[in-house]
C-alpha positions as CSV (number, residue, x, y, z in Angstrom):
1,M,-2.1,-16.1,-23.1
2,A,0.3,-19.4,-22.5
3,N,-0.3,-20.7,-19.0
4,D,3.6,-19.9,-18.3
5,E,3.0,-16.0,-19.7
6,L,0.4,-15.8,-16.8
7,R,2.6,-17.0,-13.5
8,I,4.8,-14.4,-13.6
9,P,5.6,-12.2,-11.5
10,L,5.4,-14.6,-8.8
11,Q,6.1,-12.5,-6.1
12,T,4.4,-9.1,-5.7
13,P,5.0,-6.7,-3.7
14,T,2.3,-4.6,-1.2
15,T,1.1,-0.8,-2.1
16,S,2.1,-0.5,1.8
17,Q,6.3,-1.5,0.7
18,I,8.3,-3.3,-1.6
19,I,9.8,-5.7,1.2
20,G,13.0,-6.3,-0.1
21,P,15.2,-8.0,-3.2
22,S,14.5,-11.5,-3.9
23,S,17.2,-12.5,-1.6
24,F,15.7,-11.4,1.7
25,L,12.7,-14.6,0.7
26,T,14.4,-17.7,-0.9
27,K,12.3,-19.9,-0.4
28,G,13.1,-21.8,3.3
29,S,16.0,-19.2,4.0
30,S,13.6,-16.6,5.9
31,S,14.4,-17.0,9.6
32,F,11.5,-16.1,12.7
33,L,13.2,-13.0,13.6
34,K,13.8,-12.4,9.2
35,A,10.3,-13.0,9.0
36,C,8.4,-10.7,11.1
37,F,10.7,-8.0,10.1
38,N,9.8,-8.6,6.1
39,G,5.6,-9.1,7.5
40,T,6.5,-5.7,9.4
41,N,7.3,-3.6,6.6
42,A,4.8,-5.9,4.0
43,F,1.9,-3.7,5.8
44,L,4.2,-0.7,7.6
45,G,4.2,2.0,5.0
46,I,2.4,4.8,4.1
47,G,-0.9,4.2,5.6
48,L,0.7,6.3,8.4
49,L,1.0,9.5,6.5
50,T,-2.4,9.5,5.8
51,V,-4.3,7.8,9.0
52,P,-5.0,10.5,11.0
53,Y,-6.6,12.4,8.5
54,A,-8.6,8.7,8.6
55,L,-9.4,9.9,12.4
56,S,-9.6,13.7,11.9
57,S,-12.1,12.1,9.0
58,G,-14.2,9.4,11.6
59,G,-13.4,10.6,14.6
60,W,-12.3,9.2,17.8
61,L,-14.9,6.4,17.8
62,S,-14.0,5.1,14.2
63,L,-10.7,3.6,15.9
64,I,-13.1,0.5,16.6
65,L,-13.4,-0.2,13.3
66,F,-9.3,0.0,12.2
67,F,-9.4,-3.0,15.2
68,L,-11.9,-4.6,13.9
69,I,-10.2,-4.3,10.1
70,T,-7.6,-5.3,11.8
71,I,-9.5,-8.3,12.7
72,M,-11.0,-9.3,9.5
73,T,-7.1,-8.5,7.9
74,F,-5.5,-11.1,10.4
75,Y,-7.7,-13.6,9.6
76,T,-7.9,-13.7,6.0
77,C,-3.7,-13.8,6.0
78,I,-4.2,-16.7,7.7
79,L,-7.3,-18.1,4.8
80,L,-3.6,-18.1,2.4
81,K,-1.7,-19.9,4.8
82,R,-4.3,-22.2,5.3
83,C,-5.1,-22.9,1.0
84,L,-0.9,-22.6,0.3
85,E,-0.9,-25.6,3.6
86,V,-3.6,-28.2,0.6
87,D,-0.3,-27.9,-2.0
88,P,3.7,-27.5,-1.8
89,S,3.7,-25.9,-5.7
90,I,1.2,-22.8,-4.1
91,T,4.1,-21.1,-4.1
92,S,2.4,-17.5,-4.7
93,Y,-1.5,-15.3,-4.0
94,H,-1.7,-14.9,-8.3
95,D,-1.5,-19.1,-7.6
96,I,-3.4,-19.8,-4.8
97,A,-6.4,-17.6,-7.5
98,E,-5.2,-20.0,-10.6
99,R,-6.1,-23.2,-8.3
100,A,-8.5,-21.6,-7.0
101,F,-10.6,-20.8,-10.4
102,G,-8.2,-21.6,-13.2
103,K,-6.6,-19.3,-15.2
104,N,-9.7,-16.6,-15.0
105,G,-8.9,-16.3,-11.6
106,R,-4.3,-15.4,-11.6
107,I,-5.9,-13.2,-14.5
108,I,-8.4,-11.0,-12.4
109,A,-6.0,-11.0,-9.3
110,M,-3.1,-9.8,-11.8
111,I,-4.9,-6.8,-12.9
112,I,-6.6,-6.3,-9.2
113,T,-2.9,-6.3,-7.1
114,N,-0.8,-4.5,-10.8
115,S,-3.5,-2.0,-11.3
116,E,-3.9,-1.7,-7.1
117,L,0.6,-1.2,-7.6
118,Y,-0.4,1.8,-10.9
119,L,-1.9,4.1,-8.6
120,V,0.7,3.7,-5.7
121,D,3.3,4.8,-7.7
122,V,0.6,7.9,-9.1
123,G,0.4,8.1,-5.6
124,L,4.4,8.7,-4.4
125,L,4.7,10.6,-7.8
126,I,1.7,12.8,-5.6
127,L,2.4,13.6,-1.8
128,E,6.5,14.3,-3.9
129,G,5.5,17.4,-5.3
130,E,2.5,18.3,-2.6
131,N,6.0,18.0,-0.4
132,L,8.1,19.5,-2.0
133,H,5.7,22.4,-3.1
134,K,5.6,22.7,0.7
135,L,9.0,23.0,1.1
136,F,10.2,25.6,-2.2
137,P,6.1,27.4,-2.0
138,E,7.0,30.0,-4.4
139,F,8.1,27.7,-7.1
140,M,6.6,27.9,-10.6
141,I,7.1,29.1,-14.0
142,K,5.7,31.5,-16.0
143,L,5.8,30.9,-19.7
144,G,4.1,34.1,-21.4
145,D,0.4,33.6,-19.9
146,L,0.9,30.2,-18.9
147,T,2.3,29.6,-15.8
148,V,2.9,26.3,-14.6
149,D,2.2,25.2,-11.1
150,G,4.9,24.2,-8.9
151,R,3.2,20.6,-7.6
152,Q,2.9,19.9,-11.0
153,L,6.3,21.1,-11.9
154,F,7.8,19.2,-9.0
155,I,6.0,15.7,-10.6
156,L,7.8,16.6,-13.4
157,I,11.2,16.9,-12.2
158,T,10.3,13.8,-9.6
159,A,9.7,11.8,-12.4
160,L,13.1,12.9,-14.5
161,I,15.2,11.7,-11.1
162,I,13.5,8.2,-11.1
163,F,13.7,8.6,-15.0
164,P,17.0,6.3,-14.5
165,S,16.2,3.2,-12.7
166,M,12.8,2.4,-14.2
167,L,16.3,1.8,-16.9
168,L,17.8,-0.8,-14.9
169,I,18.0,-4.0,-14.8
170,D,19.2,-5.4,-11.3
171,L,17.0,-3.1,-9.3
172,S,18.6,-5.0,-5.8
173,L,20.8,-1.8,-4.6
174,L,17.0,0.3,-4.6
175,S,15.6,-3.2,-2.7
176,Y,18.1,-3.2,0.0
177,V,17.5,0.8,0.7
178,S,13.0,-0.5,0.3
179,A,13.6,-2.9,2.8
180,T,14.2,0.1,5.7
181,G,11.2,0.8,5.4
182,V,9.9,0.4,9.0
183,F,13.2,2.2,10.4
184,S,11.9,4.6,7.8
185,C,7.9,4.7,9.8
186,L,9.2,5.1,13.2
187,I,11.9,7.7,12.5
188,I,8.8,9.6,11.1
189,L,6.6,8.9,14.1
190,F,9.3,10.2,16.2
191,S,10.3,13.6,14.7
192,I,6.4,14.3,14.7
193,F,5.9,13.4,18.5
194,C,9.4,15.4,19.1
195,V,7.3,18.3,17.0
196,G,4.7,17.8,19.9
197,L,6.3,18.2,22.0
198,F,9.5,20.8,22.1
199,N,7.9,22.6,18.8
200,G,5.5,25.0,20.3
201,V,1.8,23.1,18.2
202,G,1.5,20.6,21.5
203,F,-1.7,18.1,22.4
204,H,-4.7,20.6,22.6
205,E,-6.9,19.8,20.4
206,K,-9.5,17.1,21.7
207,G,-11.4,16.4,18.1
208,R,-14.8,15.2,17.3
209,L,-15.9,11.8,19.3
210,L,-17.8,10.3,15.1
211,N,-18.7,12.4,11.8
212,V,-21.0,9.5,10.8
213,K,-20.7,11.8,6.9
214,S,-16.7,11.0,6.5
215,L,-17.1,6.9,7.9
216,P,-17.1,5.8,4.9
217,T,-12.9,7.9,4.0
218,A,-12.3,6.8,7.2
219,V,-12.6,3.3,6.5
220,S,-11.6,3.4,2.9
221,L,-8.1,4.8,4.7
222,Y,-7.9,2.6,7.2
223,I,-8.1,-0.7,4.5
224,V,-5.4,1.1,3.0
225,C,-2.5,0.2,6.1
226,F,-3.2,-3.2,5.5
227,A,-2.6,-3.6,2.0
228,G,0.1,-6.4,1.9
229,H,-1.4,-9.8,1.6
230,S,-0.3,-10.0,-1.9
231,I,2.8,-10.3,-0.9
232,I,2.2,-12.6,2.4
233,P,2.7,-16.4,0.0
234,S,5.7,-14.9,-0.6
235,I,7.1,-15.1,3.1
236,Y,5.2,-18.3,4.6
237,T,7.2,-20.0,2.1
238,S,10.5,-18.4,2.6
239,M,10.6,-19.4,6.4
240,Q,12.7,-22.0,7.4
241,K,9.6,-23.2,10.0
242,T,6.4,-22.3,8.7
243,Y,4.5,-23.5,11.2
244,Q,5.7,-20.0,13.5
245,F,4.1,-17.7,10.6
246,N,0.9,-18.0,12.5
247,K,2.8,-16.0,15.4
248,V,4.6,-13.9,12.6
249,L,2.1,-12.7,11.4
250,L,0.6,-11.8,15.2
251,F,3.7,-10.5,15.4
252,S,4.1,-8.3,12.4
253,F,-0.1,-6.8,13.0
254,I,0.5,-6.1,16.5
255,V,3.9,-3.7,15.8
256,T,1.8,-2.0,12.8
257,A,-1.0,-1.5,14.3
258,L,0.4,0.1,17.2
259,T,2.4,2.1,14.9
260,Y,-0.4,3.2,13.2
261,V,-2.8,3.9,16.0
262,A,0.1,6.2,17.6
263,A,0.5,8.4,15.1
264,A,-3.1,8.9,14.6
265,M,-3.6,9.6,18.2
266,V,-1.0,12.4,18.4
267,C,-1.2,13.7,14.8
268,Y,-4.9,14.5,15.5
269,R,-4.4,15.6,19.5
270,M,-1.5,18.5,18.5
271,Y,-3.4,19.6,14.4
272,G,-7.7,17.7,15.4
273,D,-10.1,18.6,12.7
274,N,-7.4,20.6,11.2
275,V,-5.2,17.3,9.5
276,E,-4.0,17.8,6.3
277,S,-4.7,14.6,3.9
278,Q,-0.8,13.4,4.6
279,I,0.6,14.6,7.9
280,T,3.9,16.2,7.1
281,L,1.8,19.1,5.5
282,N,0.9,20.4,8.6
283,L,3.7,20.3,10.1
284,P,6.3,23.8,10.0
285,T,9.2,23.6,6.9
286,S,11.5,26.0,9.5
287,K,11.7,23.1,13.0
288,V,14.7,20.7,12.5
289,F,12.4,17.7,13.6
290,S,9.7,18.5,10.6
291,E,12.2,18.4,8.2
292,V,13.3,14.8,9.0
293,A,10.1,13.9,8.6
294,I,9.4,15.6,5.1
295,Y,12.9,14.7,3.9
296,T,12.6,10.9,5.5
297,I,9.5,11.5,2.9
298,L,10.4,12.6,0.5
299,L,13.0,9.8,-0.3
300,M,10.3,7.2,-0.7
301,P,9.5,7.9,-4.0
302,I,13.1,8.1,-5.4
303,T,13.1,4.1,-3.3
304,R,10.6,2.3,-4.1
305,Y,9.2,3.9,-7.3
306,A,11.1,1.8,-9.9
307,L,10.6,-0.9,-8.0
308,I,7.1,-0.6,-7.9
309,L,6.8,0.0,-11.5
310,T,8.7,-2.8,-12.7
311,L,6.4,-5.4,-11.4
312,V,3.8,-4.2,-13.3
313,A,5.6,-3.8,-16.6
314,T,7.2,-7.3,-16.2
315,A,2.9,-8.3,-15.9
316,I,2.8,-6.2,-18.7
317,E,5.6,-8.3,-20.6
318,G,3.9,-11.0,-19.7
319,G,1.1,-10.6,-21.9
320,I,3.0,-10.0,-25.6
321,S,5.0,-12.7,-27.7
322,E,8.1,-14.6,-26.7
323,K,9.2,-12.5,-29.8
324,Y,9.5,-8.9,-28.2
325,K,8.8,-9.7,-24.3
326,N,13.1,-10.4,-24.1
327,K,13.9,-7.1,-26.1
328,R,15.7,-4.6,-24.1
329,S,14.2,-1.8,-26.1
330,V,10.2,-2.9,-26.1
331,R,11.1,-3.3,-22.1
332,S,12.4,-0.3,-21.6
333,M,9.5,1.2,-23.9
334,I,8.1,-0.8,-21.9
335,R,9.0,1.1,-17.9
336,V,8.9,4.6,-20.1
337,G,5.2,4.7,-21.1
338,L,4.5,3.8,-17.5
339,L,5.9,6.8,-16.2
340,I,4.6,8.9,-18.2
341,S,0.7,7.9,-17.5
342,T,1.5,8.1,-13.6
343,V,3.2,11.5,-14.1
344,I,0.5,12.4,-16.7
345,V,-2.6,10.8,-14.2
346,A,-0.9,12.8,-11.2
347,C,-0.5,16.1,-13.1
348,V,-4.9,15.8,-13.7
349,F,-6.1,14.1,-9.9
350,P,-4.2,15.7,-7.3
351,Y,-6.1,14.6,-4.3
352,Y,-3.9,11.9,-2.4
353,E,-6.5,11.3,0.4
354,S,-9.3,10.5,-2.6
355,L,-6.9,8.7,-4.4
356,M,-5.8,6.9,-1.4
357,A,-9.3,5.7,-0.3
358,I,-10.5,4.9,-3.6
359,V,-7.2,2.2,-3.5
360,G,-8.3,0.7,-0.5
361,S,-12.3,0.4,-1.2
362,I,-12.4,-1.0,-5.1
363,F,-8.6,-2.6,-5.2
364,V,-7.9,-3.9,-1.6
365,V,-10.5,-4.9,-0.4
366,S,-10.9,-7.3,-3.0
367,A,-6.9,-8.3,-2.6
368,S,-7.3,-8.6,1.2
369,F,-11.1,-9.0,1.9
370,L,-12.8,-10.7,-0.7
371,L,-10.2,-12.3,-3.1
372,P,-8.2,-14.3,0.5
373,C,-12.0,-15.6,1.6
374,L,-13.6,-17.3,-1.9
375,C,-10.7,-18.7,-2.3
376,Y,-10.7,-19.9,0.6
377,L,-14.1,-21.5,0.4
378,K,-13.5,-22.0,-2.6
379,I,-10.1,-24.9,-2.3
380,S,-12.1,-26.1,1.0
381,S,-14.9,-26.7,-0.4
382,D,-14.5,-30.6,-0.7
383,S,-13.1,-30.9,3.2
384,R,-16.8,-28.4,4.1
385,C,-19.4,-30.7,5.2
386,G,-22.2,-27.7,5.8
387,W,-22.0,-24.5,7.0
388,N,-19.8,-23.6,10.6
389,C,-18.6,-21.6,12.5
390,E,-15.8,-20.2,9.6
391,E,-18.0,-20.3,7.1
392,M,-20.1,-17.5,8.8
393,R,-16.9,-15.7,9.9
394,I,-15.4,-15.6,6.4
395,V,-19.4,-14.4,4.6
396,G,-19.0,-11.6,7.6
397,I,-16.0,-10.4,6.5
398,S,-17.1,-10.1,2.6
399,V,-20.2,-8.5,3.2
400,F,-18.0,-6.1,5.9
401,G,-15.8,-5.7,2.6
402,I,-18.2,-4.7,0.4
403,L,-20.4,-2.5,2.0
404,A,-16.7,-1.5,3.0
405,G,-16.5,-1.0,-1.1
406,V,-19.6,0.7,-2.2
407,L,-19.4,3.4,0.5
408,G,-16.4,4.3,0.2
409,T,-15.6,4.8,-4.0
410,Y,-18.9,6.4,-3.7
411,S,-17.6,9.1,-0.6
412,S,-14.6,9.4,-2.7
413,V,-16.1,9.8,-5.8
414,S,-18.6,12.7,-4.6
415,D,-15.9,14.1,-3.1
416,L,-14.1,14.7,-6.1
417,V,-17.0,15.9,-8.2
418,T,-18.3,18.2,-5.4
């Protein structure tokens, strides 16, 4: 595989969002406010649906770990920035991995980020199927003795709706729609709060202080909330004044963390230990505010699926020969094949919370904890003289990531088996 083939794609979107069209991230064009928007949009997304379930799994004291994860992922973003400052030719997450560990590092980074994106698309299909099934619980098809469940049917219908967009080359319109993710999350949060305030649900549940048994699952889902590191280099290089980047990160993380905590606390007070894997599954369908939240959620897969999977398809195209990679028929076959495979996985593996926990404990831990730490240690090794406090912090973050990954994966797999 040629070196230039390994450089596709240079900009990889996050599991939380696709933050917008490429024009949003033109080098040196972003103002401070636009960078703050892009940074917040990189982290604030579908984690909003699972963070209440994470809190109900871990209990109130698990919020301490949430804030600890917020601090650690903020710090690993700073490490990525320092890697970018070493060499101006480094412009992407994959470039950093290649600078640290050569072509093998770049390949590993691409496998991690693209696997993460692929599984997020599977999650979007599951999300759509479960929420549509909540709205239309009686919908199913019987063919003789064979009964096709409504969830699976809605996944297939969603795939058919998405299919035309998979054949498009220019997805800029969907990019602009997807870039409204921050506002969508705020609408969902406001609607859920109104359900509790005006629709008779109330905020009376006390919840548990701590649930040690489910704590690994809670931590994995908290980690998913900050799965935005692969886009950080693009945001940095797009800024007019890169010296303001730390302030951009601080703003983005504060807004993201407060939004997630507000959603988790409101929903946990509303439903306690009965919080579903997606908070929208708890909402009464006959209420206006519930419908606003649910229909806003239903737009996510439609607007983001093709954008996310196109990046995975582009990475695959980078590995085939020049003779075929630019043929439209080959590109269409790759995209359709990916669409079909995600539908199959979503139908066979319809457990949204377990899927997101696995994504968090394996892929987000790797991309947001381990790789930034390892790349920084490698790139800065020539300028270091012995161990200091910074190296100890980095090692501590790496150890936390490894423990969270191992325990989270074990817990998620155990939940599936049992």
